[in-house]
C-alpha positions in Angstrom: -0.7 7.5 -125.3 2.9 6.7 -126.0 5.2 9.0 -127.9 5.2 7.2 -131.3 5.3 10.1 -133.8 7.1 13.3 -134.0 3.9 15.3 -133.6 3.5 13.6 -130.2 6.9 14.9 -129.2 5.8 18.4 -130.2 2.8 18.2 -127.9 5.1 17.1 -125.1 7.2 20.2 -125.9 4.1 22.4 -125.4 3.4 20.7 -122.1 7.0 21.1 -121.0 6.9 24.8 -121.7 3.7 25.3 -119.7 1.4 26.1 -122.6 -2.2 25.3 -121.5 -4.1 26.4 -124.6 -3.6 26.3 -128.4 -5.7 28.2 -130.9 -6.3 27.4 -134.5 -8.6 27.3 -137.4 -8.3 23.6 -138.6 -6.1 22.8 -141.5 -4.7 19.7 -143.0 -1.1 20.9 -143.1 -0.8 20.4 -139.3 -3.1 17.4 -139.1 -0.3 15.3 -137.5 -0.1 17.8 -134.6 -3.9 18.0 -134.4 -4.2 14.3 -134.0 -1.6 14.3 -131.3 -3.4 17.1 -129.4 -6.7 15.2 -129.6 -5.3 11.9 -128.4 -2.7 12.8 -125.9 -3.4 12.0 -122.3 -2.1 15.4 -121.3 -2.2 18.2 -123.8 -3.1 21.9 -124.0 -6.8 22.7 -124.5 -7.8 23.5 -128.0 -9.6 26.7 -128.8 -11.1 26.6 -132.2 -11.4 29.9 -134.2 -13.2 30.5 -137.5 -10.3 32.5 -139.0 -6.6 32.6 -138.5 -6.6 36.3 -137.8 -8.9 35.5 -134.8 -6.7 32.6 -133.7 -3.6 34.9 -133.5 -5.6 37.7 -131.8 -6.8 35.2 -129.2 -3.2 34.4 -128.2 -2.4 38.1 -128.3 -5.1 39.1 -125.8 -4.4 36.0 -123.7 -0.8 36.9 -123.2 -1.5 40.6 -122.4 -4.0 39.5 -119.8 -2.0 36.8 -118.1 1.6 36.8 -119.2 1.1 33.2 -120.3 1.4 31.8 -123.8 -1.3 30.4 -126.0 0.3 28.6 -129.0 -1.2 29.3 -132.4 -1.2 26.8 -135.4 -1.8 28.2 -138.9 -2.5 26.2 -142.0 0.2 26.2 -144.7 0.6 29.3 -146.8 -3.0 30.3 -147.1 -3.5 30.1 -143.3 -0.4 32.1 -142.7 -1.5 34.8 -145.2 -4.8 35.1 -143.2 -2.9 35.3 -140.0 -0.3 37.8 -141.2 -2.3 40.9 -140.2 -2.8 39.7 -136.7 0.9 38.8 -136.4 1.7 42.3 -137.6 -0.6 43.7 -134.9 1.3 41.7 -132.3 4.6 42.9 -133.7 3.6 46.5 -133.3 2.3 45.8 -129.8 5.5 44.0 -128.9 3.7 40.9 -127.7 5.5 37.5 -127.8 3.5 35.0 -129.8 4.4 31.4 -130.5 3.1 30.8 -134.1 3.6 27.4 -135.7 2.6 26.8 -139.3 2.0 23.7 -141.4 3.8 23.4 -144.7 4.7 20.8 -147.3 5.7 18.2 -147.6 8.8 20.0 -148.9 9.9 16.7 -150.4 8.0 17.0 -153.7 8.0 13.2 -154.1 5.6 12.9 -151.1 3.0 15.4 -152.2 -0.5 14.6 -153.2 -1.7 15.9 -156.5 -2.8 19.6 -156.6 -3.6 20.5 -153.0 -0.2 19.6 -151.5 1.5 21.5 -154.3 -0.4 24.8 -153.9 -0.2 24.5 -150.1 3.6 24.0 -150.1 6.0 27.0 -150.1 9.7 27.4 -150.4 10.8 29.8 -147.6 7.2 30.0 -146.3 8.4 32.2 -143.5 9.1 35.0 -146.0 5.4 35.9 -145.6 6.0 37.2 -142.1 9.8 37.4 -141.8 9.9 41.2 -141.7 7.6 41.5 -138.7 8.5 38.6 -136.5 11.5 38.4 -134.2 12.8 35.1 -135.7 11.5 32.5 -138.1 12.6 29.2 -139.5 11.6 26.4 -141.9 13.4 23.4 -140.5 13.5 20.1 -142.3 13.9 17.0 -140.2 13.1 16.0 -136.7 16.3 17.2 -134.9 16.3 20.5 -136.7 12.7 21.1 -135.8 13.3 20.4 -132.1 16.1 22.9 -132.1 14.0 25.5 -133.9 11.2 25.1 -131.3 13.5 25.8 -128.4 15.3 28.6 -130.1 12.0 30.3 -131.1 10.6 30.1 -127.6 13.8 31.5 -126.0 14.1 34.4 -128.5 10.4 35.2 -128.3 10.7 35.9 -124.5 14.1 37.6 -124.6 13.7 41.4 -124.6 12.5 43.0 -126.7 9.7 40.5 -126.9 7.9 39.9 -130.2 6.2 37.1 -132.3 8.2 34.1 -133.7 7.2 31.7 -136.5 8.3 28.1 -137.1 7.1 26.1 -140.1 6.4 22.4 -139.4 6.9 20.2 -142.4 3.8 18.1 -143.1 5.8 14.9 -143.6 8.0 15.4 -140.6 5.0 15.8 -138.3 3.7 12.4 -139.3 7.0 10.5 -139.2 7.6 7.9 -136.5 9.8 9.4 -133.8 13.4 8.7 -134.8 15.8 7.1 -132.3 17.7 9.6 -130.2 15.3 12.4 -130.9 13.8 13.9 -127.7 13.2 17.1 -125.7 15.9 19.3 -124.4 15.8 20.4 -120.7 12.9 22.8 -120.0 15.3 25.5 -118.9 16.8 25.7 -122.4 14.2 28.2 -123.3 15.0 30.6 -120.4 15.3 34.0 -122.0 18.5 36.0 -122.0 18.4 38.7 -119.3 19.4 42.3 -119.5 21.2 43.8 -116.5 19.8 46.7 -114.4 20.9 50.3 -114.8 24.1 50.7 -112.9 27.6 52.1 -112.9 28.4 55.5 -114.5 25.0 55.6 -116.2 23.2 55.3 -112.9 25.4 57.9 -111.3 24.8 60.3 -114.2 21.1 59.9 -114.0 21.0 60.3 -110.3 23.0 63.5 -110.6 20.7 64.9 -113.2 17.6 64.0 -111.3 19.0 65.8 -108.2 19.8 69.0 -110.2 16.7 69.1 -112.5 14.0 71.8 -111.8 11.3 69.8 -113.6 12.2 66.2 -114.5 9.6 64.3 -116.5 9.2 60.6 -116.7 7.5 59.2 -119.9 6.2 55.7 -119.8 4.7 53.6 -122.6 5.1 49.8 -122.5 6.7 49.4 -119.0 3.4 48.1 -117.6 3.6 44.9 -119.7 5.1 43.6 -116.5 2.5 44.5 -113.8 5.2 44.2 -111.2 6.8 47.5 -112.4 3.8 49.7 -111.5 4.2 49.9 -107.7 7.9 50.6 -107.8 7.4 53.2 -110.5 4.8 55.0 -108.4 7.2 54.9 -105.4 10.0 56.3 -107.5 7.9 59.1 -108.8 6.7 60.0 -105.3 10.2 59.9 -103.8 11.5 62.3 -106.5 8.4 64.3 -107.3 8.6 63.4 -111.0 6.0 64.6 -113.5 4.7 61.5 -115.3 3.4 61.4 -118.9 1.8 58.0 -119.6 1.6 57.2 -123.3 -0.7 54.3 -122.3 0.2 51.3 -124.4 -0.3 49.4 -121.1 -1.4 50.3 -117.6 1.9 51.8 -116.6 1.0 54.3 -113.9 -2.3 55.1 -112.2 -4.1 57.8 -114.1 -5.6 59.1 -110.8 -2.2 59.7 -109.3 -1.5 63.4 -108.6 1.8 63.2 -110.6 0.2 61.8 -113.7 -0.2 65.1 -115.6 -0.1 64.3 -119.3 -0.1 67.2 -121.7 -0.2 70.4 -119.6 1.3 73.8 -120.0 3.7 73.4 -117.1 5.7 70.7 -118.8 7.1 73.0 -121.5 9.7 74.0 -119.0 11.0 70.5 -118.4 14.8 70.3 -118.3 15.2 66.5 -118.0 13.2 63.8 -119.7 13.5 60.0 -118.9 11.7 57.9 -121.5 11.0 54.4 -120.2 10.2 51.9 -122.9 8.8 54.6 -125.2 8.4 53.6 -128.8 7.4 56.9 -130.5 9.8 59.2 -128.7 9.2 62.2 -131.0 5.5 61.9 -130.6 5.9 61.6 -126.8 8.2 64.6 -126.5 6.1 66.7 -128.9 3.0 66.2 -126.7 4.4 68.7 -124.2 7.6 70.2 -125.5 8.4 72.3 -128.7 10.9 70.3 -130.7 13.7 71.1 -133.2 13.8 69.5 -136.6 15.9 66.7 -135.1 13.1 65.8 -132.7 15.0 67.2 -129.6 13.5 69.6 -127.1 13.9 73.2 -128.3 14.6 74.3 -124.8 17.7 72.1 -124.5 16.2 69.6 -122.1 18.3 66.5 -121.7 16.6 63.3 -123.0 17.5 59.8 -121.6 16.0 56.6 -122.9 15.8 53.4 -120.9 14.5 50.1 -122.2 14.6 47.6 -125.1 13.3 49.4 -128.2 16.5 49.6 -130.1 17.1 45.9 -129.7 14.4 45.1 -132.2 13.8 46.8 -135.5 12.1 45.9 -138.8 13.6 46.6 -142.1 10.1 46.6 -143.6 7.9 48.5 -141.2 9.1 51.9 -139.9 7.5 51.4 -136.5 10.9 52.3 -135.0 9.8 56.0 -135.6 11.9 59.1 -136.1 15.5 58.9 -135.0 16.3 61.1 -132.0 19.9 61.8 -131.1 19.4 61.6 -127.3 22.2 62.3 -124.8 22.0 58.8 -123.2 20.4 55.6 -124.4 20.5 52.7 -122.0 19.5 49.1 -122.8 18.6 47.6 -119.4 16.0 45.6 -117.6 13.1 48.0 -116.8 11.9 46.6 -113.5 15.4 46.2 -112.0 16.4 49.7 -113.2 13.4 51.3 -111.6 14.2 49.4 -108.4 17.8 50.6 -108.5 16.7 54.2 -108.9 14.1 53.8 -106.2 16.7 52.5 -103.8 18.9 55.5 -104.3 15.9 57.9 -104.2 14.6 56.5 -100.8 18.0 56.2 -99.1 17.7 58.4 -96.0 21.4 59.2 -96.3 21.6 59.3 -100.1 22.0 62.2 -102.6 18.4 63.2 -102.4 18.3 63.5 -98.6 18.9 67.3 -98.5 16.8 70.2 -97.4 17.3 71.9 -100.8 16.0 68.9 -102.8 13.1 68.3 -100.4 11.9 71.9 -100.7 12.2 71.8 -104.5 10.4 68.4 -104.7 7.5 69.7 -102.5 7.0 72.8 -104.6 7.0 70.7 -107.8 4.5 68.1 -106.4 2.2 70.9 -105.3 2.1 72.5 -108.8 1.8 69.1 -110.6 -1.1 68.0 -108.3 -3.0 71.2 -109.0 -2.6 70.6 -112.7 -3.7 67.0 -112.4 -6.8 68.0 -110.4 -7.8 70.8 -112.8 -7.5 68.5 -115.8 -9.6 65.8 -114.4 -12.3 68.2 -113.3 -12.4 69.7 -116.8 -12.8 66.3 -118.4 -15.7 65.6 -116.0 -17.3 68.9 -116.9 -17.0 68.1 -120.6 -18.8 64.8 -120.0 -21.5 66.5 -118.0 -22.2 69.0 -120.8 -22.3 66.2 -123.5 -25.0 64.4 -121.5 -27.7 66.9 -122.6 -27.1 66.3 -126.3 -29.7 64.6 -128.5 -27.5 61.6 -129.4 -25.2 59.6 -127.1 -21.7 61.0 -127.0 -18.6 58.8 -126.4 -17.7 60.7 -123.2 -21.0 60.2 -121.5 -21.3 56.6 -122.6 -17.9 55.8 -121.3 -18.8 57.3 -117.9 -22.2 55.6 -117.6 -20.5 52.2 -118.5 -18.0 52.7 -115.7 -20.8 53.5 -113.2 -22.4 50.2 -114.1 -19.2 48.1 -113.5 -17.3 50.1 -110.9 -18.1 47.8 -108.1 -16.7 44.8 -110.0 -13.1 43.6 -110.4 -13.0 44.7 -114.0 -10.4 44.5 -116.7 -10.6 46.5 -119.9 -9.6 44.1 -122.6 -9.9 46.5 -125.5 -10.9 50.2 -125.9 -11.8 50.0 -129.6 -10.5 53.3 -131.0 -8.4 56.3 -130.1 -11.6 58.3 -129.4 -13.0 55.7 -127.0 -9.5 55.0 -125.5 -8.9 58.7 -124.9 -12.1 59.1 -122.9 -11.5 55.9 -120.9 -8.2 57.3 -119.8 -9.8 60.6 -118.8 -12.9 59.2 -116.9 -12.1 55.6 -115.7 -9.8 55.1 -112.7 -7.0 53.0 -114.3 -5.2 52.1 -111.1 -4.8 48.3 -110.8 -1.9 46.7 -112.6 -3.3 44.7 -115.5 -6.7 46.4 -115.4 -6.2 48.1 -118.8 -4.6 46.1 -121.6 -4.1 49.0 -124.1 -4.8 49.3 -127.8 -3.2 47.0 -130.3 0.0 49.1 -130.8 -1.5 50.8 -133.8 -1.2 47.9 -136.2 -4.6 47.7 -137.8 -8.3 46.8 -137.5 -9.5 43.3 -136.6 -7.8 43.1 -133.3 -10.4 44.0 -130.6 -12.9 41.2 -130.5 -10.5 38.2 -130.9 -8.0 39.7 -128.4 -10.8 40.3 -125.9 -12.0 36.7 -126.2 -8.4 35.6 -125.5 -8.1 38.0 -122.5 -11.4 36.7 -121.1 -10.2 33.1 -121.5 -7.2 34.0 -119.4 -9.5 35.2 -116.6 -12.2 32.5 -117.1 -13.2 31.3 -113.7 -11.4 33.9 -111.5 -14.4 36.2 -111.1 -12.9 39.1 -113.1 -15.3 41.0 -115.3 -13.7 41.4 -118.7 -15.1 44.4 -120.7 -14.5 45.0 -124.4 -15.4 48.5 -125.4 -15.7 47.5 -129.1 -15.7 49.9 -132.1 -18.2 48.7 -134.7 -15.8 49.0 -137.6 -13.1 46.9 -136.0 -15.8 44.3 -135.0 -16.9 43.8 -138.6 -13.4 42.6 -139.6 -13.7 39.4 -137.4 -17.4 38.9 -136.4 -17.0 35.2 -136.3 -15.0 35.5 -133.1 -18.5 35.5 -131.6 -18.6 31.8 -132.4 -15.6 31.1 -130.3 -17.0 33.3 -127.6 -20.2 31.3 -127.4 -18.7 27.9 -128.0 -16.4 28.1 -125.0 -18.8 30.0 -122.7 -16.2 32.9 -122.4 -17.6 35.4 -119.8 -16.9 38.6 -121.8 -19.0 41.7 -121.8 -18.9 43.1 -125.4 -20.1 46.7 -125.6 -20.4 47.7 -129.3 -20.0 51.5 -129.5 -21.8 51.8 -132.8 -21.5 55.1 -134.7 -22.3 53.4 -138.0 -19.1 54.6 -139.7 -15.4 54.4 -139.9 -14.8 57.6 -138.0 -11.1 58.1 -138.8 -11.6 57.6 -142.5 -14.6 60.0 -142.4 -12.5 62.6 -140.6 -9.8 62.3 -143.2 -12.3 62.6 -146.0 -13.7 65.8 -144.4 -10.3 67.2 -144.0 -9.3 66.7 -147.6 -12.6 68.0 -148.9 -12.3 71.1 -146.7 -8.7 71.7 -147.9 -10.0 71.6 -151.5 -13.1 73.7 -150.8 -15.4 70.8 -151.6 -18.6 69.6 -149.9 -17.6 68.0 -146.6 -21.2 66.6 -146.4 -20.1 63.8 -148.8 -17.4 62.6 -146.5 -19.5 59.7 -145.3 -19.7 58.1 -148.8 -17.9 54.7 -148.6 -16.9 55.3 -145.0 -20.3 54.8 -143.3 -23.0 52.2 -142.7 -25.9 54.8 -142.7 -27.7 53.3 -145.7 -27.2 49.7 -144.6 -26.8 49.6 -140.9 -25.7 46.4 -139.1 -27.9 44.9 -136.4 -25.3 43.8 -133.9 -27.9 42.4 -131.5 -29.3 39.9 -134.1 -25.8 39.1 -135.3 -24.7 38.2 -131.8 -27.8 36.1 -131.2 -27.2 34.2 -134.5 -23.9 33.0 -133.0 -25.5 32.0 -129.7 -24.3 35.0 -127.7 -26.9 36.6 -125.4 -27.7 40.2 -126.4 -29.8 42.9 -124.9 -32.0 45.4 -126.8 -30.0 48.1 -128.5 -29.4 51.2 -126.3 -30.4 54.5 -128.0 -30.8 56.8 -125.0 -28.1 57.8 -122.5 -30.4 57.1 -119.6 -30.5 53.4 -120.6 -26.8 52.8 -120.7 -26.1 52.2 -117.0 -29.1 49.9 -116.3 -28.6 47.9 -119.5 -24.9 47.3 -118.7 -25.8 46.4 -115.1 -28.3 43.8 -116.5 -25.6 42.4 -118.7 -23.1 42.1 -115.8 -25.8 40.3 -113.7 -26.3 37.8 -116.6 -22.6 37.1 -116.9 -22.2 36.6 -113.1 -25.2 34.3 -113.0 -24.6 32.2 -116.1 -20.9 32.6 -116.7 -21.6 33.3 -120.4 -20.9 36.2 -122.7 -23.3 39.1 -123.3 -23.3 41.8 -126.0 -24.7 45.3 -125.6 -25.0 47.6 -128.6 -25.0 51.4 -128.0 -26.0 53.6 -130.9 -23.6 56.6 -130.8 -23.5 60.0 -132.3 
């Protein structure tokens, strides 16, 4: 196919930038691009979704699993409104998404009666402008080309986040104008931050050498899997206590220095926060804080990363302001490498008998705390096994026993409760094996993002596992259609407690505070009176489902059967576990 129309050039842009998939729920406002995708001799694969929220979540999970981009097209204003929740999720999760929306025609003289009028918006980007990194509504071919390149570049420049560009209906369908073409592929190369260096590096090295108990907090650094091994080496070299906030797989949870919230850390005298979004929450998990959010014991706090380079004027996800002693905007991976080089220098500042002795004592104490904590979590899971109904802890452990011999990736862990037990009982050791929650944006993320993550691993033998909360599932159940239509080999395990647990807990808390009946907390927060049959629901979409599990003894064999089916047929399977 020759490049005859502007929409053809747009497809060439996607090819040039290495985008191999696009997701959308079909809409007439980007029909020009749709036609070009279908008829191009070389074009990204189309992944059709039944809702724009699912389409965006697909791209969200795809990028977290692979580091590659799946473009998303959304229909005019109505499609963008549907997509807005998922875009906000990606914003909170700091995931770069390339979202393109149809609009118009802005030229009113070219609109069809009724439908083109209600599907055309002035400043259409205003729907999402407060939770995307950049947005634009270009008019004309040259302006649109420039916007595409600018959006792609800004999206990938730290701090990464979604971008949105509106594509005028009329411009898409115009014949390509003379002189309009693509820019060099390298035009989208992101702007790079330097590594930690100079006086800031010297200061940090000096403080690390003096500190009795230095603590490293990590949160989003594992978005680049290449940072994990150097980070482990740095912690080993210096004997750093590590607190992993866990928005990615940042640091192995089985490592002896990964200690989390333990009593020892309340004596920390130096804290280095590496790509930590909620600094007060992170510090408060192990240190008493002043009203300003600083450690009450006077510990020095240093931040390193990108967080302050991106803030929203609409959503307060930037969290409480903390007047730290040193805030450095620098490339995370290079900064870790720079610190590691100094730490491992056999003739460097840490190569003294005094530091070595202090480091060994610290590592011994931290290792003991780590071992004790993991043993206690295992005991709790053992005790819960004897209860009448299936508990989250025991279910999580039995699921792991069924998949532990596979090359698994946890695409989603459903809720804070499930996520917490996963981090306690599963060995999260391989970079990229745990993709984290959705950054706390909102429900409706899990299933779509898991389908996207499994698409990223399709064909490579990885077992993708979605530990799916039932309430989140019911926001976007039609993601099952995409799962079945494209034979995506995903293991969906619905952890079904038949209620919105967090809302129920809030209802109980309020009722208790007011001396009212807490037994009514389940009203309008549960599915007790009208339970959902997830097995039948999955089968109605063409997804293979096994009989619902209601006894803990059946969890492991059922999950093993599901894994065997996926490995044999390369198709998705759903398992429903009825939880307490």
